[in-house]
N, C-alpha and C positions, 0 to 999 in steps of 0.2 A: 505492499499499499504506500502510495505517495504521501510524505510528510505533509501537514499543512503548512509549515514554513516554506516549503519548496513549492507548492501549490501557490503560495502568495507572491513567492519570488517570480514565479511564471507568469502570473497574471499583470504584476507589476511592468514585466518586461513586454508584454504584449500592448499594454497602456501607452508605454513608451514608445514602442514602433508605429502605432496608431496615431499617436502625435507627431511624432517626427513625419509621418506620410501627409497628414494634415497642414503641417507648417510647409513643406516644401510645395505641395498643390496650390495651398492659400497665397502664399508668397508670389509663385506665377502668374496665377491669374489676377490677382488684386494689382500687382504692379504694372500688369499690361492694360489692365482697366482704368486705372487711376491715370496713369501718363497719357494715353489716347485721349480720355474725355477731358481732363484740363487743358490740353493743349488745343482741342476743338471748341472747348466751350470759352477759353479765351480768344481763340480767334475769329468766334461766330458772335461775340460779346453776348452770350447764353448765361444768366444766371443759374439757372435752373440744370443745364450740363454740368457747368461749374461746379456747382453743388454737390451733383451726383457723383463728379470726379474727387472731389475732396471727401467724401464719404466712402469712396473706395479706399482712399489713402489712407483713412483711419483703420479700415479693415485690415491693413499692413500691420499696424502698431497691436491691432487685436490678434491677429496670428503672432507675432513675435511675443507679445506677453504670454498668451496661451501656452506657448512652447516653454519659455522660461520658466513659469510657475510650476508646471509640470516637471521639469526637471530637477526643481527646487524640492517640490513635494517627494521626491524619490530618495531623498537623502535619508539615511538610515537613524534610528533613534539615538538619541545620546543623553548624556546626565541631564541637559537643559532640557529637551524635549523627549521624557520617556515614552509618548504615544506616538513619535515621529513627526513628520512635516507635512502631513496630508492636507491640512488647511490651507497651506500654500495655492493650492488650486482654487480656492474660494477667494483669497486676495487677489488672484489673477484676474477672476472673475470680477472684483471690485475695480481693478484698474481698468479694465476694458469698458465697463459700464461708465467710468468718469472721462474716459477718452472720449466715448461717444457721445456722452452729454457736452462735452468742450466743442465738438465741431458741431453739433448741432445748435448750440448755442449762438455761435459764431457765424453760421449760415443763415440763421434767423435773423441776425442783424444786418447782414449784408443783402438778403431779401428784402427786408423793409425798406432799406435804403433807395432798393430798385424799384420798389414800389412808388416811393414817392418821387421818384425820378425816371418815369418809366422810357426804356429805349428799347425799340424792335430789334431782336436777334438777328443776325446774317445767317439766312438760311443756304445750307449747302446739304448736297446727297450725302457727301462724305461723313458730315456731321449727324445726319440722322441715322445710316449706316452703322458709323461704329457706336452711338448710343444704344441703338437696338441689339446690335451682337453683344452686348452684356447680360441681356435677359436670360437667354440659353445657358451662358456660362454660371450667373449667379444660381439658378435653377440646378445645374450640375452640382456645385458648391453646397447648395442646401441639401439635397439628398447625401452627399457625400460626407457630410460634418454630422448630419442626424444620425446616419447608419452609424458612423464609429462613435460618435458621442453616448448613443444608446448602448452600443455592444460594450463598451468598455468604461461606462459610467464616467464620462468626461464631461464636469459641468461647463467649462471654457468652449467645448466644441460644441455644446447644445446652445450656449449664447451665440456662437457662430452662425450656426444653423439659423437661429431667430432673425440675426442682422441679416443674413442672405437673403432669406423670403421677403423681408421689408425691402431690400433693396429690388427685387423682382418688382414687386408693386409701385415703386416710385420710379423706377425707368421706365415702365410701361405708360405712366401717368405723363412724364417728361416726353416721352416720343409722341404720344397724342397731343401736348401741348404744341410741340415745334411744327407738327402738321396743320394744327390750327390756324397758327401765327401765319404761316407760309402760304396755305390756300386761302384762308378765310379772312386774313388780317386780323384774327382774335388776338389781342395783346395779354397772355396770361402767363408768360414766362415767369416772372418775378414772383408772381402769386404760387406757381407751382414751386418755387424754390423755397419758398415761406412754407408750403405744405410738405414737401420733403424735409426740410429742418425739423417741423414738429413733430414728424413721423421719426425720425432719428432720435428726439428727445424722450419721446414715448418709449423706444425699443430700449435706449438707454436706462430710462427709470425703471422698467420691469427688471433689467438684468439686475440693477443694484438693488432693487426690492427683494427679490429671490435669494441673492448671495447674502445680504445683509440677515434674512431671515436665516439662513443655514449657520451663520457665524454666532448668531446669538442662540442657537438650538432651535430650530423650526421644529416642523412635523416629521417624525420618525418614517424610515423604510417600511412601511405595512407590510409590504409582500414580504421582507428578510423576516420581520418579526412574526408574522404568520407561520412563516416555514419552522422557524425556530420553536415556536410554541408548540406546532404538530407534532414536531420530533418528542417534544418533552411530555406531551399527551400520551404518546404511545407506548410509555412506561407504566405498567398497571400500580406500581408502586408510588407512584406520584398522583395523590389524591386531588389537588388542585394547584393552582398558581396565583400569585398576586406580586404586585410591584416590578412588573416588567419593562425594563428601561433599555433604550438603545442609544449610547453615546456615541455620537458621530465626531470622528477625527478626521473628516476627510473622506473623497468615494472611494470605497472599498477597504475603510479602515475602521470598521465600527465595533464597538465593544458593547457587550450586553450584562445586565446582571437581573436577576429573579428569585423570588422566594418560592420554593416548592413546598407544599403540604403532606407531609408524610405522616404514617400511623406511628402514636406515640408507643405501639407495642411491639412496633418492627425493632430488630438488631440494628444496632445502631453501625455495626461493621457492614450488614448487609446494605442497608441504605446508603451507607457510604460509597460503597462498591458502584451500586445504581446511580448516583448522583454523578461519579467520576465517568461511568460509560457514557452517560448521556451530555456532559460536556465534551469528551472526545468525540462522540457522535455529531455534535451540531459543529465542532472545529472542522472536522474531516469533510462532512458534506456542505456546509455553508462559508466555511473559513472565517468564522463568526469566534472569538474568545467570548466565554460567557464564564460568570460567576454565579454560582448557583448557593443559596443560603435556604438551609434545610430550616422547618418549621413545623415542630411534632405536634400532631392535633389528636383529640379524643376521638375515634370513629363513632359516627352518629349511626346507632342501631336502628333496625327497622321496628316501629313502633314507638320509638322513643319521643315523648311529647314534652320533652323538657325546654326550659328557655331558648335554648340555642337552636333546636328545631323548630320553634313555634316563628321565632324572628326571622330564621333562613328562609320559611315560607311565607312570611308577610313581604318580605323583601323582593323575593320571586315575583309577586303580585303587584309591588308598586309599578308606578309609570313614570320613567322607563326602570325596567329590572333592574334591581342592585344585587350585589354578591358581598358575602361577609367572610371574614376570616381571623383567625387569632382570637377566638372566643374564649374567654375565661371569667370564672366567677369568684367573687370574694363575698362569702356568706356573712351576714350580722342578724342580729334580733331585730333592729329598726330597720336598716338600709341594708339593701342585697345590691352589690355594687356589679354590673356587667359591663365588663371591659372587652371591645372589639373594636375590629377595624372594618368599614365598608368600601366598596370600589363603585365609585359612580363614574359614567361616561364623560368623556371632556368636553364633551357639546351640550351636556344637559343646560336646561334653562331654568331649572331648579336652583333657589339659593341653598348654599351649605346650611345655613341655620334653619330653614324650612323641612329640610330631609331628616336632621337630627331632633328638630321638634316631634316630627310625626312619628318618628320611630321610637323617641321616648314616652310619648304618650301610648303608643302598642303597648310598650313593654309593662308601663304601669297599668295596663287594663289586665295584663296576666297577673300581676302582683303589685299591689300599692306600695310595697317595700323597693322595688325594683328601681335601680338609679343606673342610667346609662353613661357611660365614657367610651366616647365614640370618636375614633382616627379618621379621617377622610383621605382615601386614595382614588387617584384619578387614571381612568382606563383609558389609553391612547390606542389599544389596539380592540379589534373584535373579536378576538380568538380567546380570550382568557376564560375559562369554565367558570360556570357559578359553583357557589359553595355545595360541596356533596355532589356535584355533577356525575361523578364516576363511581358513585354508590348508591 
C-alpha cells in the first residue's frame, strides 16, 4: 500500500505540473492578446479596445502571481509554519484580485474622461479582426483553467477561469460596439469602455470576497467532510459523532477533528484499536489527517424511559431536528442537574436562548426538580448522525 505521505507528495507534484502548464499557456496567450489589442487600440483611438488590451495585460500579472504563489505553497513545513505554507495560494488569489481591481478602477477613470470628451474611433478591419480573434482564445483559456483548477483544487486557476469568461463577454460587446460605430455612426465606444471596467471591478471583487472568506475560515469542504463521516459511521463500535471540524490550511491541506461516541462498557484497548484503524483508513483513502477524541457513553437500552431517552425523543421531533451528546446526571434532593450538549444546524433561524428555554421547559415537565445545563454545538455538515441513530 502506498503511504499517505507519498500520495500527498505525488498530488502536490501533479498540482505543480498543472500550474506550470497553465503559466506557460496563459503567458503566451495573454502576451499576444495584450500587445496586439493595445497597439490597435492606440492606433484606432478606441478606448474600449485599449481597455480590453490592458485587461489582458493584467491577466499576465495574474498568471505570474498564480505560479509564484503555488511555488511558495509547496515549501515544506518548518518550525515557524508547522502546517506548511498552503495558504500562500490564497494570498496569491488575494493579490490577483487587487491587481484586477486596480486595472478596473483605472479603466473606469479613463473611460469617464472619454465620455466627457467623446471622439469617434478610427475603424479598420484589422482592429475588428484582432479584437474578435481573442474571443476563441479566451474561451479556450476558460475551459483549460477551469478543468485544471477543478481537477487539482487550484483556487488561483479557478479565479483565472472566471476572469477569462468575463473577457469573452466584454470583448464580444466591444466588437459589437466597433461595428455599430462604423456602420451606423453610434458612438458608444467610451460607454463600452466604462462597462468593461465595471465588469472587471465586479470580477475582482468576487475573487477578493471568496479569498478573504477562505482566509478567515469560510464554509468547509462538505464533500470531503461527508466522505470522512461516512467512513467513521461504517464502524459499528462508533455509536455517534459530534464536533466534527475541518481545518483549512490551503487547498489539499486540510486537517480534521471529531468526537466519537463509544460504549462505556467496551474495552479501552479494543476501542483504541478501532479509533486508530479509522484514522488510518481516512488518511489512506482521503489523504486527510484526523484526530478522533473518544467520548464514552452509557448505551440507551430498549424500553429505557429515563430523561436521556425522553429528551432525545423531544429533540428529534423539534423543528429543526436536533441531536444530543455527552449526557450526564447530577442527582440531588431538590435539584437534579441534567448536563449535556446539543447540536444545531449552522443555518437555523432559531435563537439559541429560545432553544435552551424550550428544552429546559420540557425537562421540567418530566420532573420539576430538573435543571438543564446545556452547551450548544453547531453542525456545519449534514451527515452527523442523531443521538442513538445506530441503536
